[in-house]
N, C-alpha and C positions, 0 to 999 in steps of 0.2 A: 808478477808472474815468478818471478825467479825463486822469490822466499818461498811461494806455494809450494813449488816443487822441491825445493828442500826439506820444509817441512813432512811432504808426503813421503820422499824417502827417509827421514829419520824416522816418523811414526813406525813404517814398515820394518825397517832394522830393528827397532825397539821390539816389535810384535815378533820379527822373527827370532831373536836372541832370547827372548821369554819364552819361546817354545808354545806362543801361541799362534800367531801366524794367521795371514789373512783367509788362507783355505779354511779354517775352521769355520773363521767370522762367515766367511760368503755361504758355507754349505749350513751352518746354523740358518742365516737368514734363508736358503732355499728349502732348507726344511720346515719353517714356518709358512713359506709360500704354498709346498706342496700337502701341508696336511701332516707331515711325517713325523713319527718319534725320533726317527734317524737322524741323524747330521747328515749322513750320505744315502741320497734318494735311490741309490745302487744297492744298498745294505740288504742283505738277507733279512728277510720280514717271518714272523710265525703266518702258517695258514689258518685258514678257520676250523679244520679239522686234522686229525693224523691224516696225511697224505700217503697213498700208495708210490706215487713217483713224484721224483726230486726235480726232473728236466725231459725235455722234449726233443728229440729230431724226426724232424719231418722231410720226408722224400716227396717231393711234389713232382707228379707226371703231367707235366703241361701239355693241353690239346685235349685230353680225355680217352686213357685209354679203354678198349672193350670190354667189359665185365664178361660178356659172355665168350670171349676168345680166351681168357685169362683165368679166372678163379669161380665163376657164376657158371657152372655146369647143364647144359640144356638138353637132353635127350630129346624131347618132342622137337626142338628146333632142328635137330640133323633127320628126323624122321620126316618132317614137313617141309624140308628144303625146297623152294619154289613154289610153295603154295601161299596163298592170300593169309593175311593176319586174321584170324578168327574173331577179333573183337577191334573196336575204333581205336583210330591213332589219335595224338593228343589234338584238341583243337587247334591249338599253336606250336606249329612246327618250324624247326630252324631251316628246314627244305623239304621237300618232298621225297618219299622212298616209295618202293615198289613192294614185292612178296617177301617172303622169308628167305634169309639167307642162312647156312648151318653154317658153323666155326669150320675154316682151314686146317685147324689143329685139334689133332686126338687128347683127349683128357684120360685120367686116370689117378688112380687113390694112390696117396702119400700117407706113410706113418700110422702110429697107433692109431691117432684119432682119423683115418680114412677119409683127409679132405681131398676135393676133387681139383685138380690142378693141371693147366693146359702144357703142352708140350713148350709154348714159350718161355716158361720159367723153370727149368731143371734145377736149377741150385738153390733158388729162393723156396722150391717144393721140399727140399730135403729139411726145410726147417718150419713144415705145417705145424708138428706139435710143439711149435712155441707162439704159432698165431692167433689171433682173434678175428675172425673175418666179421664184416658187417655188409652183409649182400642187400640190404634195403634202404640203402640211404637215397634220400631224394631232395631238389629243391625246387626251384621255379623259373630259372632263368635259361634259355636255351641258346645264349650266346656267351662266347667266351668270358668278354669283358665284366657280364654283371656274375656270371659263374664263379669267375675267380675271386671278385672283391666279395661274393656271399661265404665263399668258403674260407678267404682269409680274414675277412672282417666282419660275418655278420649281415651285411648288407650289400643288394645287388645295385642300388641307386643313389646311396649317397656316402658321403665321404668318411667313415669311421676307423677308429682304431684298430688296428689288425690284431690277431689272437696273439700274435709273441709278444707285443705291445702290452696288451691287459695283462697275460701271466708275468712278464716283469714288471709290470706295475704293482701287481699283486702280491708277489713273492721277493722281489728285488734277486740281485743275483749271490752266486758262491764266489766269485771273483771279481773284487771292485777295480782291478786293473783292465778288464777287458769289458766290452760290452756286454750285456746281457741277455741281447739278442740279435743274432747273426744271421745276415741271409746270404749263401754262397750263389755265386752266379745267379742273381734273379733274373726273372725276366724285366723286360723295359716296355714290353706291350701288353693288352690287356689289365690295364688300370695301372700297371707299372709300379710306380715308389707307392701308391695308395694301397698296395697289397703286403707293405711292409712298415706302413708309416704309422705313427703314434696320433694322427690326425689331433684332436682337442686334449689328448692327455700332453702332459709336459714333454717336450722333446728329447728329455733325457732318455725316455722309453722307446726311441724310435727305434727301427734295425737299422744295423749297419751292415752295409753291403759289402762285400768283397769281390771286387768286379762287377761282372753284367753277364747275361747270357750269350753275348757277341763275342765273350774275352775265354779263351781255354783257362780250364781252372788251374793249368802250369803256372800261367802268366796272372791271374789274378791275385790281389791283395787289396790291402786297406790303402785308401788313397792318403798321401802325403802321412804316411805315418812317423818318417822318421826325417830330420833334418840335418843333412851331412855340410852345410856351411856356419852351423851355431852351435856350441857346444851344451851339453846341458845345464851346466850353471848359467848361461849367459839365457838361456831358453826360461830357466826360473825365475831369472829378474825380471824377463819381459813379461812373464804372466804373473808373477806379483804384482806389478805395476798394472796390468790391465784388469786384472781382477779389482784391483783398489778403486779404480775408477768406474768399473762395473757397478762395485757394490755401493759407493757414494751417490752413484745414480739411481739404483733400487732403494736406497733409503730416501729417495726425494720423491719416490711412486708410491702410488698404491701396489699390491700385489699384483707382479708382472712374470708369469710363469715362463714366458719367453725368454726374457733377458736371465732369469734365474737357472732356465736349463742351457742356456748360452754359457755361464759361468761354468757349470757343472760339466759340460761336454769338454769345455778346453782343460779342466782337471783331468776327466778323463783320458782325453788324449795324451796329456805329457804322460800320465801315468803309464799307458798302452805302450810307449817306447820301449819298457823295461822288460814286458812280457810277452806281447803279443808276436815279435818277429820268431822267439825260440817256439811258440807254439804251431805258428805257420809253416815252420821248418821240418820238414818230415824226413830230412837226411839222416836220422840217428835211426831210423823205423828199421829193423830188421831185413835182408832180402825176402824171407820167408813172409814178412808181414806184406811188403811190398807186392808181392805175388800172389797173396791172397787177394788182395784188392784189385787184381788185374791192371795192374800200374806196368808191367810188363808187356803187354798188349795194346796195340794201338785201338782195337775198338772198345774195351774197357777203361781205358787209363784216364779220359778226363772223368765219367761220373765215379771211378774208383778214388780219384784223389778227392773230390768232394766227401764221398762218404768217410775217408781217411781224416779229410780235415774236421768233419763233424764229430768223429770218435774222438778226436785230441782236442778239440774246443768243450766237449760234454764232460772230457776227464779234468779238463783244466776249471771247471766250474761254470762254463754260461748255460744260461737257463733255458735257451730255445734255441736252437740251431734249424735252418731250415737249407738244403738239398735243393737245387730245380734240375729237372730234365727237361729241356724248354728248347723250342716250341716244338714238340715232335710227333706227339700220339694222335693229329686232327686228320685220321685218315677218310677222307670221301670217297677215295679213291686209291686202289693200289694196299688194300689193306693187308693181304699176304704178306706183300715184300717190306712195307715199310714196318708194321707190328715187328714182322721178323728181327729188322735190324736193332730198332727201338730195343726190344728186349733183351737182344745181347749185349748193349751198350750198360745195361742196368744189373740185370740178373745176377751175375757174379759179383759185382759191387756190393749189391743188397746183402746177398747172403754172408759175403766176407763181414761187413758190419754186425750183422749179427750174431756171427761167430765170435768174432775180435771181442764184443761188448759184453758176451757171455763169459768169456775166457777172463777177464778182466774183473768178473763181478758187478759190470755195470750196467747189465738186462734187466737186473729187477728193478731198479728204481730209475730206471730211463724208459721213458715211453717212446716208441718208435711207432710213427705213423707212416702208411703209404697211400696215396690218394693222388686222383686228377679232377679236376673241376665239375666234371661229369663223365657219364659213360658213352654208351653207343646204342644206335638201335639195332633190334634184331631182325628190321630189314633193311633189304639192300639200297644202295645208292650208287645211281651209276653202274658198272657191270661188277665192281668187286670193293665196294666201298660202303661204310656206315655214317650214319648223321648223327649230329648230337643226341644226348638221351640224360636229361635231368633229372628224369622221373622213376627210375629203379638203377642203383648203379653199386659197386662194393668198392669197399675201403678195408684195410685191414692192420691191427695194432700187434704190437709186441711189445713185452714186459710191461713195466709201471703198473702192474697191479692188476693186469686182464687176466683172465682165462686162457689157459694155452691149449691149441688143438680144439678150439672154439668156434662155432658160425651162429651168429644171430641174423634174425630175418630172412625174407625169401622176395624175390622178384615171382611174378608168375611165370606159366610153363614156358614162356618163351624169352624172359628177361626183360620185358619193357618197362614193368610198372612196377613199384616196389607193393608187396601183396599184403606180408604178412610181418607182422611186429618191425612197422614203417619207423625209419629213424629221419627225421628232418636233420638240416645243416644245423638248425639252434639246438637240435637235441646233442648232436655230435658236439658242439660247441661247450653246451652244460657238462657233458659227459668228461671231457677232456679236462676240465677246471677241476670238476671232483675228482678226478683220479689224482690230481696235484694238491688238493686238500682245500678249494676253493668252492665256496657256495655262489654258485653264478649269480643269485639274487640279490646276494649281499656284495658283491665286487662290481661296486659303482663307482662313477665319476659325475660329480655335477657340474654340467656345463649349457648355458643359455637358458637358465632356468629350470631346467630338468635333471632328473639323474639317467643317465645313461648306461648300457651295461653292453656285453659282447652278445648277449641273446637277447638284446632289445625287451620285448615284453612276453618272451614265449621260452620255450626249451624245458626239456623235461630229461634227466639223468636215467641213462639206460642201465640200469644197476645191474640187471642180469649178466652182462661180461665182465663183472668185477672177479676175481678171482676170492 
């Protein structure tokens, strides 16, 4: 036993001194297991065709913001307030609703494009000439859990890789010292980790959470990022030994993606110690930048920190970053009170992110997405609430090669159903991948005897929104 250990140490020292090292051997085996040309599964890879965007920042409004109270202006809803809906409600509803209820907020047109925005979002409204609205998104699930999974993974009922994992699998990362997919303060409910999971994709493509929805952004960080008790040289020695043992174990087995991903994750964790703390530390930002994001205001400070972190990670080369305003937008009652407070928390930070990205020259090749898992009904629930509505709702995009000051698709006269140029969630995912230079029909992974993709067996690219 002792001689075997000595042999291992000698062999490792020889390889390290010869500038080969077990890192390259382990990652070469990892590449064979993943079927990748690169030695590092996170290394940047060429897209299928010329991309319009290089990275994504996804601003997720958990709970379902109301499209008819934010960006989808409906004059007839105001005119017919209190009257019955003049057509059939969906056969399946999350709960019963009553007559039509007008928006409590005034709308007006902004910018040269004349886009309608409610008074809930005065700061975002100043950027409408940068935004591309999709006002006809629709899904099939009335419950939060299924709708979240559908938006994040393409499936409301099965565990599937998240869109961030698919993007990272297809393109790799621009910075191998950081995770390529980061979720800031993600929700632990309504699917939880499955919303940023890699599922059956190799584990190295799983989203890396920073805190969770119950942790203030100021206190959120990567778990176990640094080791105060062991210096880096000893950590390297320990990791070399662990990697050698794992590599020898892998050689005795058939392809084992889980083991290979574990080896790669250990290497990534070690490299993160040198770069992640600096990216996470915003103390070097100017007072003007901190004020821009609303970090000086208790109302906007939490989401402002998320948005600032998202910009810093995008600037550092992270491929997909998600910020979550969770779980606040589910107004079955107190719509006026709670949508008002929710919008105040995110409006200024979102506008700041757009301003900052543009000023730094990052908006052109960064795709910013604003979306909830569904919208709300134009019919009232209780005295002043709205129910879940997956049948027609609004998302918007900015940058990343999308048309500016543009609106695609429409709901009906009251905002209940997607009525013209309908965009299913599968179409949305196909379009996201296309903006990144990925063909959703070619981005596949073989598992359990069949090829899987983010869009399953559906999805059409919405080319009219491309600039």
